[in-house]
Steps between C-alpha positions, in 0.01 A plus 500: 500500500642835395414799714458826315488817706324797341585847625322828429755758622403817677667741740200498737345160427654203321263218412621142493351172392654159456371224271593138456569416137390137482305484177219688671612799704390502862520802725735511794553789743391841378487837667660838521843595618576797721252783519687809599360847564530744211700730725766238578825580320542305175822340623314359804221361280755341264693349791182351646402367156839331460494347849142369470538377143827322577331323793202403282722359224707314760182347646331403171816415301355548151697367203376788285419860593287690251491878525297753309724723292493874548205683353505877498233740391651811344277721718649354822881481463560539876292186568709306249821606674376388844367174350840447339659512845254240634552277194875520554459373856266222379745395228789501748311282751387261224855467365645447848247219560653299216171468313477541124365848424233567237378850416161542335342807340181616675301484174621141441379393844166678456443345156590150623272537802197682358541497122557876495833675543314802636302324774404697809596405856145370559516284186833355613362423845196329349710296257735384777202414721365282219839342413553380856137437593510750784177598680591872477734706281847533655548820700680725461544513123878460546441139611291424191769654281773292667299179456435591135874558448582159652229328296621664178856384575371146566311501169812622316709228663246236396487635142880506474516138621234394247686664210829343609332159526338531156839587351657199668699698754486455871300778663514614861473213742147420616542553872 
């Protein structure tokens, strides 16, 4: 069984969700990382994010960590800069864990999850609820996004293995 950890980076809230890639993906622990006050200095929020994320990755020991790549809206460049700092911490913690790192575009994850690369947060939550048979949509939306990222990475892994098998090459081991 391969564990794939999905991470939706943020400087205030980082969503996480882990799936088992065993033919049919099953959900494992999901939740949100540190929630720090807006007024806390950025360096303190980043330090807390690194500490908590490192502990989470050490506890779950995923083989693959999938992270959403940076998306920036031209009207909000300051947000993109702060998000870049958080992503850097997430990438550092993922690399230090020894897991294979996969980065996925937000539109790719949305399209794979909902069929539309421009899906809203509510559509993503609903699609993740349906995919995992949950009684309620995951809250907050960061958790749904993280689970969608992990599920998209699991689907890509499965597709890559199928192509390799059809071409007569050995694909990733079926854990």
